[in-house]
C-alpha positions as CSV (number, residue, x, y, z in Angstrom):
1,M,113.6,41.6,95.9
2,E,115.8,43.7,98.1
3,S,119.1,43.8,96.1
4,I,120.2,44.5,92.6
5,S,121.9,41.1,92.5
6,E,118.6,39.4,93.3
7,I,116.9,41.1,90.4
8,K,119.8,40.0,88.1
9,Q,119.4,36.5,89.4
10,Y,115.7,36.6,88.8
11,A,116.3,37.9,85.2
12,R,118.8,35.0,84.6
13,N,116.5,32.3,86.0
14,N,113.5,33.6,84.1
15,S,115.2,34.6,80.8
16,V,114.3,38.2,81.2
17,P,116.8,40.3,79.1
18,I,118.4,43.1,81.1
19,I,121.3,45.4,80.2
20,K,124.8,44.0,80.7
21,D,126.9,45.4,83.6
22,E,129.3,47.2,81.3
23,G,126.4,48.9,79.5
24,S,124.7,49.8,82.7
25,D,127.9,51.3,84.2
26,F,128.4,53.3,81.0
27,I,124.9,54.8,81.2
28,C,125.1,55.5,84.9
29,D,128.5,57.2,84.4
30,Y,127.0,59.3,81.6
31,I,124.0,60.3,83.9
32,K,126.5,61.4,86.6
33,A,128.9,63.2,84.3
34,H,126.1,65.1,82.5
35,N,123.8,65.6,85.6
36,S,120.8,64.0,83.8
37,K,117.8,64.4,86.0
38,N,114.8,63.5,83.8
39,I,115.1,60.1,82.1
40,L,112.7,58.3,79.8
41,E,113.2,54.5,79.3
42,I,111.6,52.6,76.5
43,G,111.3,49.0,77.8
44,T,111.2,48.6,81.6
45,A,111.4,44.8,81.7
46,I,111.5,44.1,85.5
47,G,112.8,47.6,86.5
48,Y,116.5,46.7,86.7
49,S,118.0,49.7,84.8
50,S,115.3,52.2,86.1
51,I,116.3,51.3,89.7
52,K,120.0,51.6,88.9
53,F,119.4,55.1,87.3
54,A,117.2,56.3,90.2
55,Q,119.7,55.1,92.8
56,I,122.3,57.5,91.5
57,S,120.6,60.5,93.0
58,P,117.3,61.2,94.9
59,D,116.5,64.1,92.4
60,I,116.5,61.8,89.4
61,K,113.1,61.0,87.9
62,V,112.6,58.1,85.6
63,T,109.6,57.5,83.4
64,T,109.6,54.0,81.9
65,I,107.2,52.2,79.5
66,E,106.6,48.4,79.5
67,I,104.2,46.5,77.2
68,D,104.3,43.1,78.9
69,I,101.9,42.9,81.9
70,D,103.9,40.3,83.8
71,C,107.1,42.4,83.5
72,Y,105.1,45.5,84.5
73,I,103.8,43.8,87.7
74,R,107.3,42.5,88.6
75,A,108.9,45.9,87.9
76,M,106.3,47.7,90.1
77,Q,107.0,45.2,92.9
78,N,110.8,45.6,92.5
79,I,110.6,49.4,92.5
80,K,108.3,49.4,95.6
81,D,110.8,47.0,97.3
82,F,113.5,49.6,96.7
83,G,111.4,52.4,98.0
84,L,111.6,54.3,94.6
85,L,107.9,54.7,93.7
86,N,108.4,58.5,94.2
87,Q,111.2,58.6,91.6
88,I,110.1,56.0,89.0
89,T,106.8,56.1,87.1
90,V,106.0,52.9,85.2
91,I,103.6,53.1,82.3
92,H,101.9,49.9,81.1
93,D,101.5,50.5,77.4
94,D,102.9,49.9,74.0
95,A,105.7,52.6,73.6
96,L,104.5,53.2,70.1
97,D,101.0,54.2,71.4
98,A,101.9,55.9,74.7
99,Q,101.4,59.6,74.9
100,I,104.4,61.0,76.9
101,D,104.6,64.7,77.6
102,G,107.6,66.6,78.9
103,K,111.2,66.9,78.0
104,F,114.0,64.4,79.0
105,D,117.7,64.8,79.5
106,L,118.2,61.2,78.5
107,I,116.0,58.8,76.5
108,F,117.1,55.1,76.8
109,I,115.9,52.8,74.1
110,D,116.0,49.1,75.2
111,A,112.8,47.5,73.9
112,A,111.7,45.7,70.8
113,K,114.8,45.9,68.6
114,A,112.7,45.8,65.4
115,Q,111.0,49.1,66.4
116,Y,114.1,51.1,67.3
117,I,113.7,53.5,64.3
118,K,110.1,54.1,65.2
119,F,110.9,54.7,68.9
120,F,113.7,57.1,67.9
121,E,111.4,59.1,65.6
122,K,108.5,59.2,68.0
123,Y,110.4,60.3,71.1
124,K,113.1,62.6,69.7
125,N,110.7,65.5,70.2
126,N,110.7,64.7,74.0
127,L,114.4,65.4,74.1
128,S,115.5,68.4,76.2
129,E,117.9,70.9,74.5
130,N,121.1,69.1,75.4
131,G,119.6,65.7,75.8
132,V,120.7,62.4,74.3
133,I,119.1,59.2,73.0
134,I,121.0,56.1,74.2
135,S,120.3,52.8,72.5
136,D,121.4,49.4,73.7
137,N,122.0,46.0,72.0
138,L,123.5,47.3,68.8
139,S,125.9,44.4,68.7
140,F,123.2,41.9,69.6
141,H,125.6,39.3,71.1
142,G,128.0,39.8,68.3
143,M,125.5,38.8,65.6
144,V,125.4,42.4,64.0
145,E,129.0,42.0,63.2
146,D,128.9,38.4,62.3
147,L,125.5,37.0,61.1
148,S,126.9,33.4,60.9
149,L,126.6,33.3,64.7
150,T,123.0,32.4,64.3
151,H,121.1,30.1,61.9
152,N,117.7,31.1,63.3
153,Y,115.6,32.8,60.6
154,S,113.7,35.2,62.9
155,T,117.0,36.2,64.7
156,K,118.6,36.9,61.3
157,K,115.7,39.1,60.4
158,L,116.0,40.9,63.7
159,V,119.8,41.4,63.3
160,K,119.1,42.9,59.8
161,K,116.7,45.4,61.5
162,I,119.4,46.4,64.0
163,R,121.8,46.9,61.1
164,K,119.2,49.1,59.4
165,Y,118.9,51.1,62.7
166,I,122.6,51.6,62.8
167,A,122.6,52.8,59.2
168,F,119.7,55.2,60.1
169,L,121.8,56.6,63.0
170,K,124.9,57.0,60.8
171,E,123.0,58.8,58.0
172,N,120.8,60.9,60.3
173,Q,121.4,64.6,59.5
174,E,119.6,65.9,62.6
175,F,121.6,63.9,65.1
176,N,125.3,63.1,65.6
177,T,125.8,59.5,67.0
178,E,128.7,58.0,68.7
179,F,129.0,54.2,69.0
180,F,130.6,52.5,71.9
181,D,131.8,48.9,72.0
182,C,130.8,48.2,75.6
183,G,128.1,45.9,77.0
184,D,126.1,44.7,74.0
185,G,126.9,47.7,71.9
186,I,125.7,51.2,72.8
187,S,125.0,54.4,70.8
188,V,124.7,58.0,72.1
189,S,122.8,60.3,69.8
190,K,122.9,64.1,70.3
191,R,121.1,66.7,68.2
192,N,123.4,68.7,65.9
C-alpha cells in the first residue's frame, strides 16, 4: 500500500482497529511540539500510526510491538512500501513479555485495553526524563461515559477495565495525567 488512505481503507474493509484521525493528529502535533525523537508503540496493528509518526521527521525512530502474526506481516509490508524500515522497528511479541531496552520520549499505548495498567507499569521505566505515556481509546466509542450503549457482556467487562485504568491514572502519585476529549479519548501522563 502506497498511501495512508489505502491503509485506512484496508483497516476499514478488514475490521482492523486504527486510531481515529483526530487522535492521530493530536499525537503528531504533540510529537512536533515536543520534538519527540524516540517513540515506543504498544500495539502496531497494520503500522498505520507508526508510519504517521515516522513521516513527521527522518530522525524519528519508532519501536512498535505487535502480538498478532497477520497484523505483524501486514505492518512490515506497509512499512517497507513506505520506505521506512530504517526508522521503524516492528517486534512480533506479546508486549507483556517483550524485553525492550532504552529510553523513549513518547510511549503510545494502543493495544489490548484490558492490559493497559500492566503495559503502563511495565514500560514506565523506559520513559526518558521528560517523556510522556499517551493512551488511546479511553472513551471507547462513548461507552466509558455511557455503558448503556452496549448490551454485550464482554464489551461491558472491557469498558469496566478501561474505567479502572482511568481511575488508576487519576490516582497515580508518580504521574500527572491530562485527559483530552479528542479522537476516542486520549490521556497524556507525565512523571511528577
